[in-house]
C-alpha positions as CSV (number, residue, x, y, z in Angstrom):
1,M,-19.6,-28.0,8.7
2,Q,-22.0,-25.6,10.4
3,V,-24.0,-23.5,7.9
4,A,-25.1,-20.1,9.2
5,E,-26.7,-18.9,6.0
6,E,-27.6,-20.5,2.7
7,R,-28.6,-18.7,-0.5
8,E,-29.0,-19.5,-4.2
9,A,-27.1,-17.6,-6.9
10,K,-26.8,-17.8,-10.6
11,L,-23.5,-18.4,-12.5
12,C,-22.9,-15.5,-14.9
13,A,-20.4,-14.8,-17.6
14,W,-17.7,-12.2,-16.8
15,G,-15.4,-11.9,-19.8
16,A,-13.8,-15.3,-20.4
17,S,-14.5,-16.2,-16.7
18,K,-17.6,-17.0,-14.7
19,A,-18.9,-15.1,-11.7
20,V,-21.3,-15.4,-8.9
21,R,-22.6,-12.4,-7.0
22,I,-22.3,-12.7,-3.3
23,P,-25.3,-11.1,-1.6
24,K,-24.7,-8.1,0.6
25,A,-26.2,-9.8,3.7
26,V,-23.6,-12.6,3.3
27,C,-20.7,-10.2,2.9
28,D,-21.9,-8.2,5.9
29,S,-22.2,-11.2,8.1
30,L,-18.7,-12.4,7.1
31,R,-17.2,-8.8,7.2
32,L,-16.1,-9.1,3.5
33,A,-15.5,-6.0,1.5
34,V,-14.7,-5.4,-2.2
35,G,-11.1,-6.4,-2.6
36,S,-11.1,-9.1,0.1
37,N,-9.0,-12.1,-0.9
38,L,-10.8,-15.4,-1.0
39,S,-9.5,-18.9,-1.5
40,I,-11.5,-21.1,-3.8
41,S,-11.7,-24.9,-3.2
42,C,-13.8,-27.4,-5.0
43,G,-14.5,-31.0,-4.4
44,T,-17.2,-33.7,-4.0
45,D,-18.9,-35.0,-0.9
46,E,-22.1,-37.1,-0.2
47,N,-24.2,-34.2,-1.5
48,G,-22.3,-34.0,-4.8
49,P,-19.8,-31.4,-6.2
50,F,-19.2,-28.2,-4.3
51,I,-17.3,-24.9,-4.4
52,L,-16.1,-23.4,-1.2
53,L,-15.0,-19.8,-0.7
54,R,-13.1,-18.7,2.4
55,P,-11.4,-15.5,3.4
56,V,-7.6,-16.0,2.8
57,D,-6.6,-14.5,6.2
58,E,-8.3,-16.2,9.1
59,N,-8.4,-12.8,10.9
60,H,-9.4,-10.9,7.8
61,R,-10.3,-7.3,8.3
62,S,-12.2,-4.8,6.2
63,Y,-12.2,-1.0,6.2
64,C,-15.2,-0.9,8.6
65,D,-13.1,-2.6,11.3
66,A,-10.9,0.4,11.8
67,P,-12.1,2.7,14.6
68,Y,-12.7,6.3,13.7
69,V,-9.9,8.6,14.9
70,S,-10.2,12.4,14.5
71,I,-7.4,14.5,13.2
72,D,-7.5,16.4,16.5
73,S,-6.9,13.3,18.5
74,L,-4.0,12.2,16.2
75,F,-2.2,15.5,16.8
76,R,-3.1,16.1,20.4
77,G,0.0,16.8,22.3
78,H,2.1,17.5,19.2
79,S,4.2,20.6,19.9
80,D,6.1,21.2,16.6
81,V,5.6,24.9,15.6
82,S,7.5,24.9,12.3
83,Q,5.9,26.8,9.5
84,P,6.0,25.7,5.9
85,T,8.2,27.9,3.7
86,E,8.1,28.8,0.0
87,V,10.2,26.6,-2.3
88,D,12.0,27.9,-5.3
89,W,11.5,25.5,-8.2
90,G,13.7,27.4,-10.6
91,E,12.9,29.2,-13.8
92,A,9.6,28.5,-15.7
93,V,10.3,26.0,-18.5
94,G,6.9,25.3,-20.0
95,G,3.5,26.9,-20.3
96,E,3.2,27.8,-16.6
97,V,1.3,30.9,-15.7
98,V,3.8,33.0,-13.7
99,E,2.6,36.2,-12.1
């Protein structure tokens, strides 16, 4: 197993569970974002017990992978000229302000 970066962290309490903060530099290098799904494995090797975290999807993505697309480029070439119309929702039934 090739190790690109190694850091120390402290095990903390988080409700009835335990938590470890993953440094921003590590998240950035692995392109992990809040909400990324990780698999957790544990075991023992010649160095002793270990915990291993891996992104669940081998080709995981985060929001920063998506290219910027402007609204103008999304609708370039769109030719629909329909105009929105007013919708009648019926009589007022509550405390609405009706002018």
